[in-house]
N, C-alpha and C positions, 0 to 999 in steps of 0.2 A: 488386779487389772493395772497394767502399767502401759501408758501411751506417752511416747515422746513427741514433742512438737516445739516449734520456735515461735515465741510471741514477742515480737519487737527485739529479739536477741541481737540480730545484726545491727539494728539501729542503736541500741544501748551500747554495744561493743564499740561501734565506730565513734559514737559521742565520746566515750571514755578515752579511746586511743587518740582522738584529735585534740581533746582538751588538755591531755597530758603533754602532748607535743607542742601545743600552741603557747605563744608568749602571752604574758598578762595583758589584758585589755582593760581600758578604763570604762567605768560605767557612764552611760550617757545621761543627760538631763532627761527627766521623766515628764510625762504629761498626765493630766487628771484622768483617773479611771472612771469609765462610764459603764454601768451594767449593760449586758447584752439584752436587746429587746427580742422577745420570742413571738410577739403577735398575740399573746394572751396575757391576762393580768398576772404579774409576778407577785407572789405572796412570800412572807418570810416568817420563820419560827425558829426558836433556839431549842435544839435537841442535843442532849449530852454536852452542853456548853458551847455548841457550834451553831452559828447562824446559817440556816438552810433556806435556799430559794426553792419554791415549788409552784406549780400551776395546778389548778383544780377545776376541770371543765366538764360540762355535761351533767346528766343525772340518770338515775336508775338504780335498781337494787344491786346489780352487779358492778363491782369496782375493778378497774384495770389500773395497776401500778407499773409505771414504765421507768426503767433504770438504765442509763447510758453507760458507755464503756470508758476505758482509759482515755483521758484528754478530751472526752466528749462533754455534752451538756444537754439540757432540755431540747435544744435546737435539733438534735438528732431525731427527735420524735415528732416534729411539727406536723408532718403529713399524717401520722398515725393518730395524733390528738384531734386533728380536724375530722378525720374519717370516723373514729370511734365515739367521739363525744356526742354524736347525734343519737346514740342508742345506749351508751353506758356513761357511768361516771368515770372519768379518766384523770388520774393524778400522775404527774411526772415531776421528778425532783433533780436538782443539781447536787450531786454527791459532795461531801466535804472536799475542798480543794479544787473544785471544778466549777465552771460556769459562773453564776453569780453567788454561789455559796462562799462562806468564809474560808480563807486560806491563811494558815498559820504554820510555822515550822514546829510548833509544839503539839500539833494534832497527831494522834497515833493512827496514821493512815493505814487502812487495811480492810480486808473483806469482812472480818467480824464487826468492825465499827460501821461499815456500810450497811450490813444487814440490820444492825441495831438502830441505825438511822431510819431505815425504812419502817421498822417496828415502832419507833418513836413518833414518826409522822402519822402512822395509822392511829396511834393513841390520840394524837393531837386532833385528828380529823374525825375521831369516833368511828373508825372503820374496823369492824371486827374481823372481817375476812375479805381476801381479795385474790384476783388472778394476778400474779406477779410475773412480769416478763422483763428480760434484760438482754442487751447485746454485749458480747465480748466480756470485759470485766464486769459489766452489769449482769451478764448471764451467770457468771461465777458468783456474783453476789446473791442472785435470786435463788440459785441452787443451794447455797449455804443457808439462806433465809428459810427455804422449805425444809431443810434438814433441822434447823434450830427451832423454827416456829411453825411446825406442821399444822397446829390448831388454827393458825391465821392464814393458811395457804389454801385457798379454794382450788387453785390450779397453778401450774408452773409452766412457764414458757422461756427456756434458755435459747438464745439465738446466737450461733457461732460463739459459744461460751468458752471462756478460758477455764482453767481449774484442774486440768488433768496433766500432770507431769511436766509443767513448765520448768525450764532451766536456762541459765545464762552462762557465758564464759567466765572463768575464774576472775579475770581482771575486772569484768563488769560487776560481779558480786562484791568484790573488795571495795570498789568506790561507792556502790549503792549502800553498802552497810556502814562504811567508816567515814565517808566524806561526801554525803549528799548535799550539804549546804555549799561546799566549795564547788561541787560539780554543777549544781544548779546555777550558781553565779557565772561559771564559765559558759554554760549553755546559753544563758541570757545574753552575755557579751557577744558571743559568736553570732546569735540570731540577730542582734542589733547591728553588728558590723556587716553582716550579709545583707540586711535590709537597706542599709545606707548605699550599698553597691547594687541594689536591686537584683540580688541573686536569690534563686530558689533555695528555700531552707533544706537542710539535710533531711529532716522528717518528711517534707513534701516529696523529695526525690525518691524516698523509699516507699511511701504509702499512698501518694496520689497519682502515680503513674500507673496506667491501666495494666492489668495482668495480660490482656490480649495483645498489648503492645510490648510485652517483655519486661514490664516493671518487676523489680525485686521487692518482695514482701508487699504486694499491692493491696491497698484497702478496697479498691473496686476493680471488678473485671472489665468494665467498659465505662470510662469517664465521660463519654460523649452522650450518654443517656440524659434526657432532659432533667430528671430529678437529681441525678448524680452531679451533673454539671452545675446545677444551681447550688447544691450543697458545697461544692468546692469553691465556687465564686463567692458565695456568702461567707464562708469560713475564712478565706484568704482576705477578704475585705475587712472582716472583724479583726483578724490577727495584725493587720497593718497598724491598727491603733493599739491593740492590746499589748503588743511586745514593748511598747514605750512607757507602760504604766508601772507603778510600784507593785502591782499585783502579779506581774509576769514572773519575776524570780520565785515568788512563793508558789506560783502555779507549777513551775519547773521542779521545785522541791517536792511538791505533792505527787507529781507524775513519777519521779524517780522512786519515791517511797512506795507508791502503788505498784510499780513494776516489780519491785522486790516482794511486796505482799502477795502478788499473784503466785509467785514461786513458792512462798512460804506457807500458803494455805491451800494445800492440794485437797481435792474432793475424792480422790481415788477410794478412800476407805469409808466414805460417808454416803456415796450415791446409793449404795444398796439398801440403806435405811429409809430412803425417801418413798413414801407411799401416798402420793397425791396424783391426780390426773396430770399428765405431763405431755406437752407438745414440744419436741425438739426440732428446731429449724436451722438449716445450714445452707450457705451458699456453695454451689458445686465447684466454684473456683476461688475459695477463700485463700488468700495469700498470707494470712497472719496466723490463723489457727487451723491446723491440719484437719481435713475432713474425717480423718480416722477417729478423731475425738467425738464426732457426731455419733458414730456407731458405738463407741465406748460408753457414751452417755446412755444411748438407747439400750445397750446390754445391761448397764448397771441399774437403771431405773425401771422397776418392774411395771409392765403394762403401759409403758410410754409409747408415743407415736412419733416417728421420725419423718420429717418432710425435707426433701432436698430441693432447693430453689435453683432453677436452671439459669445458666449464663449470668451468674451472680457471684460477687465477691464477699466481703466480710460483713457488709451491712445490708441485708435483704430489705428491711423496711424503707431504706433510702433508695437502693438501686433497683429493686424490683417490687415496688409496693403492691401492685396488682396480684402477683403470685403470692406474696406474703399475706395479704388481706384475705385471699381466698382460702389459704391454709388455716389461718387463724379463725376465720368465721365458721368454717366447718368444724373445727375443734370446739369452739365456744358453744356451738349448737348441741354438742353431745353432753354438756355439763347439766346436772340436775338444776331445775329452776326453783 
């Protein structure tokens, strides 16, 4: 099963091209880093030598574990946590290098580490089995988790998941593999220089412009929807502070290494081994991961159910929470109690 799609490849390529062409920029004075507030109690645990931030809300015999995507955080799941913690125990974490979790350039960022982090968090919380769900890179992570730890996977919910045939242009691969620290520093400087001039960031231009408005590689189909607009506004407000902290260049390094890891950990030859109840969810207008991958996952995972969310981009729980919740609740109701 070979499926080709572009996951931030245009963004990464342009980053590389622009930083190569740009003159050296000086690093600006930084401000004190403040952890992001999620509206729930943030807890911390060290797993595999990395300090991880997580939230643990609600109660019940069934546990839902939520895993965000590339450059994301627990914040991407705020609506889902509020909704499901009234009936289930809901655990969401910031992956290494993301959100309030530790960021270091010596961390071996990648899908295997992320799956092991989920497993370690389950050990810490004495959770034997859970419904694991993830968006984008988080979807890739939970698919890998279900393959590696089937005995701990009650059910699997990949949402617009990466993991099938990702590839990048040769120049992007070269810089991601050989010069990630240099590239991260350049991206940091470019972002800060743009912020001083009040310019929209390159990443925002590519991922926050609505698909229906002709955006290239859009994260959302319609950025005017209330939940989508709030996500964008809150994220932009946080980033205005975050880019001036010492954590920002380490975050950029993590993102670059994770982008490479997505490509280097394909699930094509693993999905056929997965034998757990699975709901695959996809936005019908995903601008980052081709919808063909939804059908490829469905073909590869025996007995899986595929739900396509209408008028939606890459993040259904954010952009179309009602449609997403309807699909997930229907699926959860089919699981043995």
